[in-house]
C-alpha positions as CSV (number, residue, x, y, z in Angstrom):
1,M,34.7,-4.5,-18.9
2,D,37.2,-2.0,-18.9
3,E,40.7,-1.3,-16.7
4,V,41.8,0.6,-13.3
5,F,44.3,1.3,-11.8
6,N,43.8,0.3,-7.8
7,W,46.2,1.2,-5.8
8,Q,45.4,-0.8,-2.5
9,I,47.1,-3.5,-4.7
10,R,49.4,-1.7,-7.2
11,R,48.0,-2.8,-10.2
12,K,45.6,-2.5,-12.7
13,M,42.0,-4.8,-13.0
14,P,39.2,-5.3,-14.8
15,Y,36.2,-3.6,-13.5
16,Q,33.1,-3.3,-15.4
17,Y,32.7,0.6,-15.8
18,P,35.2,3.0,-16.7
19,G,37.3,4.2,-13.8
20,T,36.4,7.9,-12.4
21,R,36.6,9.0,-9.1
22,P,34.5,11.2,-7.8
23,K,35.6,15.1,-7.3
24,R,35.8,14.2,-3.4
25,Q,35.8,10.6,-1.5
26,F,33.7,9.6,1.9
27,A,35.9,8.5,3.7
28,M,36.4,6.6,7.7
29,V,39.4,6.0,9.8
30,F,38.0,2.7,12.9
31,D,40.8,2.9,15.4
32,T,40.6,-0.8,16.7
33,N,42.8,-0.3,19.3
34,K,40.1,2.3,20.8
35,C,36.7,0.3,20.3
36,I,35.5,-1.5,23.1
37,A,31.9,-2.3,21.2
38,C,29.9,-0.4,23.2
39,Q,27.6,-0.7,20.5
40,T,27.1,3.0,20.3
41,C,27.4,3.5,17.1
42,S,25.0,0.9,15.7
43,L,22.5,1.9,17.5
44,A,22.8,5.2,17.0
45,C,22.1,4.2,13.1
46,K,19.0,2.0,13.3
47,T,17.6,4.4,15.0
48,T,18.7,6.8,12.3
49,W,17.9,4.8,9.2
50,T,16.7,0.9,9.9
51,S,13.3,1.6,12.1
52,G,11.5,0.8,9.6
53,A,9.1,-1.7,8.3
54,G,10.9,-5.0,6.6
55,Q,14.5,-3.3,8.2
56,E,14.1,-5.0,11.4
57,Y,17.3,-7.4,11.3
58,M,19.9,-4.7,9.2
59,M,22.9,-3.3,11.2
60,W,24.8,-0.6,8.5
61,N,26.9,-0.3,11.2
62,N,27.6,-3.2,12.9
63,V,30.8,-4.1,15.1
64,E,32.1,-7.6,15.4
65,T,34.5,-9.6,18.0
66,K,37.5,-11.0,16.2
67,P,38.4,-14.1,15.2
68,Y,34.9,-15.6,15.2
69,G,32.5,-12.7,15.0
70,G,30.6,-11.6,11.8
71,F,27.5,-10.4,10.7
72,P,26.1,-12.6,8.4
73,L,27.7,-15.5,9.5
74,G,30.9,-16.6,7.7
75,W,30.6,-13.3,5.2
76,E,34.1,-13.4,5.1
77,T,35.5,-16.9,5.6
78,R,32.6,-17.9,3.3
79,L,34.3,-15.4,-0.1
80,L,37.9,-15.8,1.2
81,E,36.7,-19.9,0.2
82,L,35.8,-19.3,-2.9
83,L,38.4,-16.9,-3.6
84,G,41.3,-18.9,-2.8
85,A,44.8,-18.5,-1.8
86,G,46.2,-15.4,-2.9
87,S,50.0,-14.0,-2.3
88,W,51.4,-10.8,-2.4
89,G,54.3,-9.8,-4.3
90,A,56.8,-7.1,-3.5
91,D,55.3,-4.9,-6.1
92,S,51.5,-5.6,-5.7
93,Y,49.0,-8.0,-5.0
94,A,49.3,-11.4,-7.0
95,G,46.1,-13.1,-6.2
96,K,43.5,-12.6,-8.2
97,T,40.5,-10.1,-7.3
98,I,36.4,-11.4,-6.9
99,F,36.5,-9.3,-10.4
100,E,38.9,-11.3,-12.0
101,A,37.5,-14.5,-10.2
102,A,34.0,-14.6,-11.9
103,P,32.5,-17.2,-13.0
104,P,31.7,-17.3,-16.3
105,G,28.6,-15.5,-17.1
106,E,29.3,-13.9,-13.6
107,R,30.6,-10.1,-13.6
108,V,31.7,-10.9,-9.7
109,L,33.0,-13.8,-7.4
110,G,30.5,-14.0,-4.3
111,Y,27.4,-15.6,-2.7
112,R,24.1,-14.9,-0.8
113,P,24.1,-15.3,3.0
114,H,21.3,-17.8,3.4
115,E,18.4,-15.6,6.0
116,G,19.2,-16.7,9.4
117,D,22.3,-15.8,8.2
118,W,21.7,-12.0,9.4
119,A,20.0,-13.3,12.6
120,Y,23.3,-13.4,14.7
121,P,24.7,-10.2,15.0
122,N,26.4,-10.1,18.1
123,L,27.7,-13.9,18.0
124,A,30.5,-15.1,19.5
125,E,31.0,-11.7,21.2
126,D,33.7,-11.5,23.7
127,E,35.2,-15.0,21.8
128,I,39.2,-15.1,22.4
129,G,40.3,-16.9,19.6
130,G,44.7,-18.7,19.4
131,G,43.2,-20.9,22.7
132,S,42.4,-20.6,26.0
133,V,44.4,-18.6,28.9
134,T,45.9,-21.5,30.8
135,R,47.9,-21.6,34.1
136,G,50.7,-19.8,34.1
137,M,50.5,-18.1,31.0
138,H,51.3,-14.0,30.5
139,L,51.0,-11.6,28.2
140,T,53.5,-10.9,25.5
141,V,53.0,-8.6,22.3
142,P,51.0,-9.9,20.0
143,H,49.4,-12.2,22.5
144,K,48.6,-15.4,21.7
145,V,45.3,-15.8,23.2
146,Y,43.6,-12.6,22.2
147,Q,40.4,-10.8,20.5
148,F,39.1,-7.4,19.3
149,Y,36.1,-5.7,18.2
150,L,35.7,-4.7,14.8
151,P,33.6,-1.7,13.6
152,R,32.0,-1.9,9.8
153,I,30.1,0.2,7.7
154,C,29.7,0.3,4.0
155,G,33.1,0.9,2.3
156,H,31.5,3.0,-0.4
157,C,34.4,1.9,-2.5
158,T,35.7,3.4,-5.5
159,Y,35.2,0.4,-7.6
160,P,32.0,-1.0,-5.9
161,A,30.9,-4.6,-6.2
162,C,27.5,-4.6,-5.5
163,L,27.1,-1.6,-8.5
164,A,29.3,-3.5,-10.8
165,A,27.5,-6.2,-10.4
166,C,23.4,-4.7,-10.3
167,P,21.5,-5.7,-14.1
168,R,19.1,-3.0,-13.4
169,Q,22.1,-0.4,-12.4
170,A,20.0,1.2,-9.4
171,I,23.3,2.0,-8.1
172,Y,25.0,4.2,-8.7
173,K,28.3,6.8,-7.2
174,R,27.6,10.2,-6.3
175,E,30.4,12.6,-8.1
176,E,30.9,15.2,-5.5
177,D,31.7,13.3,-2.9
178,G,31.7,9.4,-3.8
179,I,29.1,7.6,-1.3
180,V,27.5,5.1,-3.0
181,L,23.7,5.1,-3.4
182,I,20.6,2.1,-4.5
183,D,17.6,4.4,-6.3
184,Q,14.7,2.7,-5.0
185,E,12.8,3.8,-8.4
186,R,15.1,1.8,-10.3
187,C,15.9,-1.1,-8.2
188,R,13.9,-4.4,-8.2
189,G,15.7,-6.7,-5.3
190,Y,16.6,-9.1,-7.9
191,G,19.4,-9.3,-5.0
192,E,22.8,-9.4,-6.8
193,C,23.9,-6.3,-5.4
194,I,24.4,-8.6,-2.0
195,R,25.6,-11.7,-3.9
196,A,28.1,-9.4,-5.1
197,C,29.4,-7.4,-2.1
198,P,32.3,-9.2,-0.3
199,Y,31.6,-7.5,2.6
200,K,28.0,-7.7,3.1
201,K,26.7,-4.4,3.7
202,T,24.1,-4.5,1.4
203,M,20.1,-6.2,2.5
204,Y,17.1,-6.4,1.1
205,N,13.9,-4.8,2.8
206,V,11.5,-8.0,2.3
207,V,8.5,-5.7,2.6
208,S,9.4,-2.7,-0.3
209,R,11.4,-5.8,-1.7
210,T,14.3,-3.2,-2.4
211,S,17.9,-3.9,-1.9
212,E,19.6,-1.0,0.7
213,K,22.3,0.3,2.7
214,C,24.2,3.0,4.2
215,I,23.2,6.0,2.6
216,G,26.8,7.0,4.6
217,C,24.2,9.9,6.2
218,Y,24.9,12.0,2.7
219,P,22.3,14.7,4.4
220,K,24.8,15.4,7.3
221,V,27.5,15.5,4.8
222,E,25.8,18.3,3.0
223,Q,26.0,20.4,6.1
224,G,29.7,19.7,6.1
225,L,28.7,17.2,10.1
226,V,29.9,14.0,10.4
227,T,27.9,10.8,9.7
228,Q,25.9,9.5,13.5
229,C,28.2,6.2,13.8
230,A,31.1,9.0,13.9
231,A,29.5,11.3,15.8
232,N,28.1,9.2,18.5
233,C,31.0,7.2,19.4
234,I,31.8,7.3,23.3
235,G,35.5,6.2,22.5
236,K,35.8,8.5,19.5
237,I,38.2,6.0,17.2
238,R,36.5,7.4,13.7
239,V,38.1,10.3,11.8
240,M,35.7,11.1,9.4
241,G,36.5,13.1,6.4
242,F,37.6,12.4,2.4
243,V,40.7,10.8,1.3
244,S,42.6,11.4,-1.8
245,P,44.2,9.5,-4.5
246,P,48.5,8.9,-3.1
247,E,49.4,11.4,-5.6
248,Q,47.2,14.1,-4.8
249,A,47.8,13.0,-1.1
250,R,47.6,16.6,1.8
251,A,49.9,15.7,4.9
252,D,47.2,18.6,6.2
253,N,44.1,16.3,5.6
254,P,43.3,14.6,8.3
255,V,42.7,11.3,6.6
256,D,45.4,11.2,4.2
257,F,47.5,11.7,6.9
258,L,46.6,8.4,9.1
259,V,45.9,6.4,5.3
260,H,48.9,8.0,3.4
261,V,52.1,9.8,5.3
262,R,51.7,7.9,8.0
263,N,50.2,4.5,6.5
264,I,49.1,3.5,9.9
265,A,45.5,3.2,8.4
266,L,44.8,0.4,6.3
267,P,41.8,-0.8,4.3
268,L,39.5,-4.1,5.1
269,Y,40.8,-6.8,2.5
270,P,42.3,-4.9,-0.4
271,Q,42.6,-8.3,-1.9
272,Y,39.0,-8.4,-3.0
273,G,40.0,-5.4,-5.5
274,L,37.2,-2.9,-4.7
275,E,39.6,-0.3,-3.4
276,T,36.9,0.8,-0.2
277,N,37.3,3.7,1.1
278,V,37.0,2.8,5.0
279,Y,40.0,2.2,6.6
280,Y,41.5,0.5,10.2
281,I,44.3,1.1,12.0
282,P,45.2,-2.7,13.1
283,P,45.4,-3.4,16.8
284,I,48.4,-4.2,18.3
285,H,47.7,-7.5,20.2
286,A,46.8,-9.9,17.8
287,P,48.9,-11.8,14.8
288,L,50.5,-10.4,12.3
289,K,49.7,-13.7,9.9
290,Y,45.9,-12.9,10.9
291,L,45.7,-9.3,10.9
292,T,48.0,-9.3,6.9
293,Q,45.5,-11.6,6.0
294,M,43.2,-8.7,6.9
295,F,44.7,-5.7,6.7
296,G,47.3,-6.9,3.7
297,P,51.1,-6.0,3.8
298,G,51.6,-3.1,5.9
299,V,49.9,-3.9,9.1
300,E,54.1,-4.4,10.7
301,K,54.8,-0.9,9.8
302,A,51.3,1.0,11.3
303,I,51.5,-0.7,14.1
304,E,55.4,-0.1,14.6
305,A,54.1,3.6,13.9
306,Y,50.9,2.8,16.3
307,R,53.3,2.6,19.2
308,N,54.9,5.4,17.9
309,A,52.8,8.2,18.5
310,P,55.0,9.9,22.1
311,Q,57.1,10.5,19.4
312,D,55.4,12.4,17.1
313,P,53.6,14.9,17.9
314,L,51.1,15.1,14.2
315,L,49.7,11.7,14.8
316,V,49.1,12.2,18.7
317,G,47.4,15.9,17.9
318,L,45.2,14.8,15.0
319,M,44.3,11.2,17.4
320,T,43.3,14.1,20.2
321,L,41.4,15.8,18.0
322,T,39.2,12.7,16.5
323,G,36.8,12.7,18.4
324,A,36.4,16.7,19.1
325,T,33.8,17.9,16.6
326,E,31.0,17.0,14.4
327,T,31.7,19.2,11.7
328,I,34.2,16.8,9.2
329,M,37.3,18.0,9.3
330,H,39.6,19.0,5.8
331,R,42.5,20.4,7.7
332,F,44.8,20.0,10.7
333,T,47.7,21.6,12.8
334,V,49.8,21.2,15.3
335,E,51.9,24.2,17.3
336,G,52.4,24.9,20.4
337,G,51.1,22.5,22.6
338,N,47.5,22.8,20.9
339,A,46.2,20.6,18.3
340,R,43.4,22.4,15.4
341,A,41.2,21.1,13.1
342,F,39.0,23.0,10.2
343,D,36.6,22.8,7.7
344,D,37.1,23.5,4.4
345,K,35.9,27.0,4.0
346,G,39.3,27.2,7.0
347,N,37.2,27.9,9.7
348,Q,38.6,26.9,13.1
349,I,36.4,24.1,14.2
350,A,38.4,22.5,17.3
351,D,41.1,23.6,19.9
352,V,42.7,20.9,22.2
353,P,45.7,21.0,24.5
354,V,47.9,17.5,23.1
355,T,49.0,16.5,26.9
356,E,46.3,17.4,29.4
357,P,47.6,20.0,32.3
358,I,48.2,17.6,35.3
359,V,46.9,19.9,38.4
360,T,47.8,18.3,41.9
361,R,46.3,19.7,45.1
362,P,48.0,19.7,48.3
363,A,46.9,18.0,50.9
364,Y,45.9,20.5,53.1
365,D,43.4,23.7,52.5
366,E,45.1,26.6,53.4
367,K,41.6,29.0,52.2
368,L,39.7,26.3,54.0
369,Q,41.7,24.8,56.4
370,V,40.8,21.5,55.6
371,F,42.6,18.5,54.9
372,R,41.6,16.4,52.0
373,H,40.8,13.1,51.0
374,N,39.3,10.5,49.1
375,I,35.9,11.1,50.7
376,T,35.5,15.3,50.6
């Protein structure tokens, strides 16, 4: 066991291998306030990567309704119960990570879902939490009765539990981009990775008898393109790029800006200790206690910054760039009312107005000598 520093829990922790970071780290930010659960991302991923034999049940990308939905069933509540109560101190996470809470003889605290748990990817879709809507109720923020959509992919974690648990050393993290992959030649399907991953994003192929997982669309990333799920997102909620450690963060890097500069994008269950590289802008309408358990102690400030977006030209500019190009954004600027994005070579790849121009046409067209109506 080595000792590594996890900036998300702000302290050192034990990990199976030395804490070496890749040259750059694949990352993605989801804006949960804009997700409509259209499942376009899920289908884009499914038709590209998991349409083969033994992959029928696999959803490397899924969207679930919180607070009750989950794929596989109960993936978060079952592990939280095993982990027990934890708390955040003034400076760091005071509870145990899944590495520190591992039973004797095990590397990671975890469980393996039952086969039937994978059969209901859309269970509890659009189900609300917080009770029922009764006469006289009115909207407040946060909402008493609420739900929101949570899109999920593999976190391509800095300290992957799947990698730590694999007895075959079949799982590795690419040095060039931090994407976590499973070597299909070395894997023997023991399933330790499935048991160890707290997000349950490794899955077993019953035909090949090996484990499989999200590959971060690395063939596209190698060409400088965003993942299939990001490229096909209808709501333009995904910012895909590369995240830096806090001490190396660049304000003009879109992911760094959201994660480290504005602190508006937060990791999912950071208390697990994996330093996941998938981040979420939390929903502004859900209860703070629930969101704090899910995203950590920065929720309240993140929501405040998000609600203040109209007074933050840089944040608004970056949001207008989201989904504007299929090329990975490495740098962005907001100047003269326009937001611009650039690739890793400095080439401009997008230029959009921060505020869409409004054109009001007169009711009577002098040139055509006609009145304009809704039906014309």
